[in-house]
N, C-alpha and C positions, 0 to 999 in steps of 0.2 A: 250344335247351333252356335256356341261361343267361337269355335274355330272358323265358321263361315263368316261371322261378323268381323273377326280379326283380319281375315283375308281381304274382305271388302274394304275395310279401313286402310289397310296397307296399300292396296291398289289405288285408292283415292289419293293418298299422299304422293305416291309415285307418279301418278298422272299429273298432279299439280306441279311437281318438281320438274317434269319434262317440259311442260308448257312454259314454265318460268324461265327457261333457258333460251327461248326463241328470241330472234333479233327483230327490233322494232325501229321505226323511223318517226321523227318529230314532224308534225304537220303545222304547228303554230310558228309564228315569226320568232318568238322568244319564249320558250317554255320554262316556267319556274320550277325549281327543284326544292322541295320542302323537307324539313327534318323529320316529320311524322306524317301519317296518312290523315291529315286534317287540313282543310282549306285555309285555316287561320294560323297554322304553325309557321315557324321561322323559315324564311327563304334562305337556303344555303348555297344557291348557285342558279345558273340558267343555261339552257341549251339552245343553239340556233336551229333554224328551220332546215329540214332534210338531213339532219345529223343522225347517225345510227346510235342506238343504245341497247344495252343488254338488260332484260327484265329478270330480276331475281325472285320476285314473288308476285303472282297474278291472282291471288286468292281474294283480295278485297274487291268490292263491287264498283268502287269509283277510282281507286288509285292503283298504280303499279309501283312496286319497289324496284329501283334500278341501281346499277353499279356506275359510280363516278370514277374519276381517275384515281383519287386517293381516299374515297369514302363511299357511302351509300346514301340514297335519299328516295323520296316519293314524288311521283308526278301524276297528273290527272289523266285518266284513260281517254278523255274526250279529244286530246291533242296528240295521241300516239297511235300509229298504224303498224300492224304486224306485216312484215315483208318476207321473212323466210325463217324456217326452223333451223336451229343449230345443227350442224353436222354431227352424226353419230360417231362416237369414238371408235376407231379401229385399231387393231393390234399392229404397231409399227414393225416393219421388217428390219432385219439386222442391217446396220450401217446405212439406213435410209433417213436423211434429214426430214423432219416434219415441218410443214409450213406454219408460219406464225399467224395467230388469230388476233393479234393486238390491233385495235383500231387507231389510226394516226390522229394526232391532235389537230382539230380543225383550226384553220386560219394561221397556223404557225408558219414562219418564214415568209410573211407577207410584207409588202412595202407600205408604210403609212407616212402621213404628213402632219406636222404639228400645226395646231390651229390657234395657238397663243404664243406670245413672245416671252422669253425668259422662262421657259418650261424647266422645272426642276427635275433633275435625274438623281434618283436615290439608290443607295447601295442595296437595299432590300425592298420587298413589296410591303412597305409599312410607311404611313404618312409621317411618322416620327423618326424614320431611319435617316442616316447620315446622307447629306447632299454631296454627290461626287461630280456634279457638273450642271450646266444649263444649256438649253437649246433655243435658238431663235425661231420666230414664226416662219412657217412654210419650209422647214427643214425636213428632208426625207430621211426616214429611219427604217431599219429592218426589225420586225417583231419576231423574236425567236422563241417566246413562250407566252401563250395567251390563256393559260389555264386558270390564272387568278381572276376573281370576280371584279376587282377594282383596278388592277395594275397590269401593264404589259412589260415584259422583259425585252429590252431593245438592244440592238448592236449599232453603234455609230463608228465614226472614223477612229476614235481613240479608245474604245473600250465598250463595256456593257453596263447596263443599269436598269432601273425600274422607273416607269413614269405612269401617271394617272391615265386611265382609259378615256376620260372625259375630253382630253385635249389632243387626241389623235384621230385621224380619219383615214380609212384604207383607200389606197389608190391603185395598186397592182401587185401581183405576186412577185417574189424575189427568186431569181435563179439560184439553185443550190450550188455551193462552192465545190470545185473539183476535188476529188479525193487525193490524198497523199501529196498535197501541195507543199513544196519546200518553203520553210520560213525564211524570209529575207532578212539578212542582218542589217542593223542600223547603219546607214550610210548617208552621204551627202546627196540632196536632191539635185536634179538636173538644172543647170543654170543657163539661160539664154543670154548671150553677150549682146548688149545694145550699145550702139555708137551715137545715139541721139545727143547725150550729154556732151560728148567730145565735140561734135559738130557745133552745138550751141555755144560752147565755150570758145571755140575757134572764131565764130562770128563776132562774139562780144569782144574778144581780144583785138580783132581787126578794127572794130569800131573805135575802141579805146586808143589804139595806136594812131588812127587817123585823127582823132580829136587832139591827141598830144602833138602831132605834127603841126596842125594848124595853130595850136596854142603857142608853140615856140616860134612859128613863122610870123604871127601877127602880134606877138607880145612886145615888139620893138625894143628888145633887150632888157625888158623889165624882169629882173631875176626873181623878185618876190612872186610875181604872177606865174612865171614858169615853174618855180619850185612848188607852189600851191597846186598847180595843175598836175604835176607829176605825182604828188602825194595822193591826191584824190583818185587819180586813175589807178595807181598801184593798190590802194585800199579796195576799190571796186573789183579789180582783177583778182585780188586775194580771196574776197568773199565768194566770188563766182567759182573760183577753183575749189575751195573747201565744200561748197554746196553741190556742185555738179560733177566734179572730177575725183576728188579725194575719196577713197573707199572708207566707209564707216567702220570703226573698230569698237567692238563690245568686249568689256572685260569685267571681272569681278563676279560676285554672287548676288543674284536677284531673288527675293523671296516674297511670298504672299501670305497674309494671315487669314485669307478667306478659306472656306470649306470647299476646296476644289481638288481635282485629281493631281495636278502637278504643283508641288509646293515650292521648289527651288530650282534655279538654273545657274550653274556655276561655270562661267565661260573661262576655260583654262588657257586657251590660245586663240589665234585668229580663226580657227576652223573646228575646234573641239569644245564640246559642252557636256557637263555632267548634270543629269536631271534626276530629281527625287520624285518618284511616283508613289503617292499615298494610296492610290486605289489598289495597286499590286504589292504595296509595301516593299518597294525595291528601288535601287539606284542604277541607272544605265548611262553609258557614254555614247554620244552621237556626234557626227559631223554636221556642220551647219553652213549656210551661206547667207549673205546679206544682199538683198535686192532693193535698192533705194532705202526706204525706211522700214522694210520688212525683213525679219529673220525667219528662215525656214530650216527645220530640222526634222529628222525621222525618229519615230518610236516604232521600231520594227517596220511594218508595212504602212504606218500611218504618218501623216505630215502634221507637224505642230508649227503654228504661225504666231509670231510675236511682233507687234508694232513698236518701233522705237519712238517713244514720245520725246524723251530727252536723255541726257547721259545717265540719269539716275532712275528712270521709270520705263518699264516695258508693259505693254497692254496685250493680253492674250486674246486671240480671235477664235470664233466658233466654239467648239466643245472645250477649248483650253481657256475659256473666258475667265478673266481675272486681272488684277493689277499687281505687278511685281516691282518692288522697290529695292534699290541697291543697298546692301548692308555696309 
C-alpha cells in the first residue's frame, strides 16, 4: 500500500512539472508581475499584451509562477492563456546544431520620439546616475534595451545612455544594422562650397567704389571731405571682408564644467582638433571644417556641431549640448 501511494504522489508531481513548462500568452494590455502569489504583494515588473511567457509553476489556484528575463515572479491566471505545450526534448544527433528557444525581447530596436525638452540622458538606469547628455523635444532615438521597468536604453548620434520611459513615445521600428560593417575612421565632413558671400561682397565693393567716385567728383577739391569719404568707405569695406569673406579660425583649448560627454576641444591647427570624451574615457583626434559660424567634426561615424558665439565661447548643438569656454 505504501509503494502505491508513493508512486501516485510521484506521478502527480511529474504531471505538475510537465504542465508548468507549457507556453502561455498574455491577454491583458499590461499584466503586472508580483513578487509572491498574493494580489497585494510588490509589483516587480509588467508584460505587454500578446507577449509569450514560460510558466514554471501552475499548482496555485489563482496564480502562475513565470520566468522573467533575470528573475521569476507571479501573475494572475485570469489574464494568461495557454497556447502550446513545450516541445519534448529529443536526443541530438552528432554534429547537428539545435535551434535556440530563447524568446526575443519585446519592443527592442524600436524608434521612439522625445515628448519633453532637455531630456536627461544618464549613464545607468538609475535616477541618481551621472548625466551624460540632453535631448531636445521631438528628437528621434532608437531604443536598444526595454527590459527595465522605468528606463529605456537608447542609441543616439553620439553614443548610448538611459532615459525615463515617461518621456518617450514609440513611432516605428528601426531597421537592424548590417552585419560586419566597417568602422569609419574620424575624418573631415563633406563641405559644400558657397559663392554667395563672394557675390555679396563684390556688389558692396562696387557700390562703395561708385560712392567714392561721386564723392571725389563733387567735392570741389575739398581735401577734408575727400579724405573722410575714403576712410569711411575703407572701414565699411574692411568689416564686410572680415564678416563675409575671411575664413574664421579657431585655436586654443575650449572646456566645459558641465556634466556632459565631451569635456574639452583642443584646436591644434586650422583643420585638426583633439577631443576629450568623458563617456568613453578616451581622447581622439579629428578633422573639422568651419561653415559660417558652425564648426563640424566627426566622432567615428557621428557628427559633432559647435556654434561659434565669439572668440572665447563655443556652444554645443544637439546631443553635444553645452557651453565651452576658452582657457
